[in-house]
N, C-alpha and C positions, 0 to 999 in steps of 0.2 A: 539228719538235717546239721550236726556239729562241726560237719568238714567244712560246710558254706563260708563263703568269705564275702566282706562287704564290697566287694567289686559287682555282686550280684544285684546292689541295691542302685545300682546306676550313678552317674557322676553330675555335677553341678558345677559351674563356673562362677566361683567366689569374686564378686568384685569386676567380673569379667576378664580376668586374666590368672586366676588359681583354681586348678581344675582337682576337685576332692571326690570321693566316693561318699554319696549320701547317707550311709549308715555310718555315723560317729560316734564318739564317746564322751559322756560327760563325768571329769573327774572330781566329782564332789563328793561323792561315796567313799572315797579312798583316805578320807580323815576319820577322825575319830568319831564319837557319838555328839550329835548337836553340831555337826560340821565345826568341830572344835578339836584342836591338839592332835597327835599321832594317832594312826590308823592303830586297832585292836592287834592287827596280824600285818606288821609291816613288810614280812617278806612276801606275804602272798599278794600284798596292794602291789610290789614291786613285778611280782609274776605277771599280775593283769597289765600294767603298762609295757612290759616287755612283748606279751602275747599280741598286743594290739596290730602292730606291723606285718606279723605273720599270717594275721586272721583280716589283711587288707584294710585295717581301719588308718586313715591317713588325716585324719580331722579330730583333734582332741578339743574340748571346751573346759577352761578353767577358771579360776578367778583369783586374786590375791586373798579374797576373806575365805576361801576354804582352806581353815586350820586356825588361824590365817596363816598365809604363807607355806603350810605342809603341803597342798596339793602341787604346788611350782616346783618345790624344793624335789619331792618324789619325781616329779616326771624328768625334771633334769637328772636326777640321779640314773633314773631307768633307760631313758631314751637319747641323752645328749651324746654325740652331736643327731640331729634330727632326721636328717637325708629329706624324705619327699614328705613327712609328717609335717602338718601345719599345726602350730599351737594357737590356740585362740583363747586370750585370757581377757577378763575383765577388772574393773575399779571402781571406787566409789562408793562402797560398801563396806563400813567400818563394822567390827566386832567390839564387841565388850564382854561376851561369854557365851556358852553353849546356846545356840539356837538365836542369839540377839543380834540384830542387824539394825544400824543408822545409816543411812545415805549421807553422804558430803560431798558437795561439787565444788568448794571452793577452788580457784584456780591454782594456789600453790599446791594444796593435796592432790589433785589431778596429776599435774605433773610429777609430784614424788611419788604417786601409785605406778605410773607408768616407767620411772626409772626404775624402781626398786623390782618390779616385774621383769623387766629387761637384764636386770643382774642375777635375778633368781634362776632366771632360765636360760641365763648364757648367750643370750641375743643380742642383735645391734640394731634390730630392727624387729617389730611385734606385727606379723602378718594381718591379724584382725585383732583390734583391740575395742573391748564393748564397753560402753558408758551402763556398768552392773544396775544402777537406779539413778534418775533423774532426781535431783534434791531438791525440794519443792521451798528450801529458805535461801536457793541461789539461782540469781537469773540465767535464763538462757544463753544470753551474750556472756557472761563469765562461763559456764559450764563449756558451752559448744564452742566459744572463742578458744579456749585453752586447749580445748581437741583439734580444733582447725590447726592451730598453732604448732602443734607438735606434731601433725601430719606433713606440715609444711616442712619442719625441721629433719623430717627424715625418721622420727622416732615409732611412728605408725605407717603401715601400709594402706588398711583400710580401717573402716569405722563400724561398729554397729550400735544398738540400743537393746536394753531389755526391759522390758512390763511397761510398755508404750502404747499409745493410742495413735491412730491415722494423723491426727492434729499434730501432736507431738513430731511425728517423724516428718512432716512437712516443713516444722518449726526447724529441726535440725536441718533439714536438708539446705537451709539459706547459709549454713558454714560448711558443710562437708556432704559427700555423698554417700548416704547410708547404704550399706551393701548388705547388713543382715539385720533381723529383729527377733530377738529371744525371748518369747511369751509363754506363759501355761498354758496349755493345749493338750487336748486328747480326745478320746472317742466320745466322752462323757461330761466334759468341758469345754464349752465352745465360745466363753466371754468374747474372745477378739477373733472371730470368724471374719469380721469385714476387715482387720488388720491383715490376715490372711491371705483374702482375697485383693488386697491391695499390693501385697506384698508379689502375688503372681502376676498381677498386671504388670508390674512395674520391674520383673526379675531381680527383687531382693531376697535372698535366704531367707527362709523363716525357720526358726530353730526350736523344736515344741521343748520346754523342759516338763518333767513330769509326764511323759509320753505314753507311760504304760495304765495308766488310769482307766478303768473298765467299769465301775459303780456296779449297779445291780446287774449288770449284763453278766458280770465274771462269776456271781453265784453258781453253785451245782445246779444245773439243768438249766441255767440262764444262756442268752443266743451265743456270747461269747463260747461259753464252755461246750455248748453243743458243736458249733464251727469248727472249735479245736479239735474235740475228738475225732471230728469226721475227718479231718485234714493229719491226723496224727502228730498236731504241733501242742506247744503250751499255750495258755491264754495270752503272755506276754507277747508271744510271736505274732500270735494273730492281732493284738493292738499295733504292734510295732508294723506290721504289713498294712493295715487299714490306712495309718498314718502315711506312710509311703506312698500310697496309691491315692490318696486325697489331694495331693498335690506335687507337680513337679520340682516347685522350691522349697520341701518340705525336708529338712535335715534332721531326724531325730538322733538324739544324745544319750540313750539309755546308758546309767551308769550303775556299778557294782564293784563290789571289794572282792569279788570271788572268780576265778578263773571260768569255771564251771558255767556260772551264770553268763559270764561273757561270753561265751561260744554259744551260748542257746541265744541270746540277745542278737548277736550276729548273723546266725542261721536263718532270722527272721527276714533277710535280705533275698534269700530264694523263696520265700512262701508265697505261692501265687494266690491272691484271694480270686473267686469268680466275681464278675460283675454283680451279680445276683446277692452274693455274700456280701459284698462291701457296701451296695445299697441297703440291704437288711440291717446291718451295723450302723451303718449312717443314720437311716430313721431312727432306730431305737436309741441310738447314743443323743441325738438331737433330741428325742421325746423326754428322756430322762433329763436334758440339760434342761428344757423349758419348764418340766416338772419342779426342780430345785429353784427354779427362780419365782415359782408362784407360791 
């Protein structure tokens, strides 16, 4: 399966005018431990990025907070000029150290974040800029208003949000068109199932982060393990195939710092789950999620 490319995952029209392959790449893991500093193996991280276009991956998700700055710098070094590759980045999550994240949504900070990402990526306009987190200490008007102004100015083409509810999406829609939502979601984590359904109804891209989670289903002898062995695939590939089949607006962005793992993830684009296997995984994953909540 390692010769498969992301073209097998199908396409999605982002914002109605940018066609991308649905299997993307998340560039968080090409940084150091705790998403802090340089990667342990910088040459391998660059090889991962350079392999993406060869595998048909033309949608890369990153953020100024990854490193911070490191992920955007590596993407520029490896892939600029980007050709048909869409670089989506995020801002408004500041870093104080490894595994530390604090949202800041003040107008002047958001403007600075966008302009610095433009500089690091070597772009005049960011095709998709996503608000990494809504800052609870700053008003919607200040945060969303600043983003709308930058879109009007031409610094941002399309706008997305991360870790949001339907109510928050609708609040943002008063200022700009929301074309993507990036929430934690996988087979056994379904907290924002309602958001996914809303996105599907409104043709908004849903970008699940941590799409490989399988919980107890991934244990030896578990349902995911059983299906993976039957299909001659890895459990990660089964998890990604389930995510892709779950909704046509789903854009999984599995991340890795190793070329071999990247090739395995992309190969999931061509893995076909039968309707019976999909339904069995869906029910088992949903049951495990409900058990976690109780």
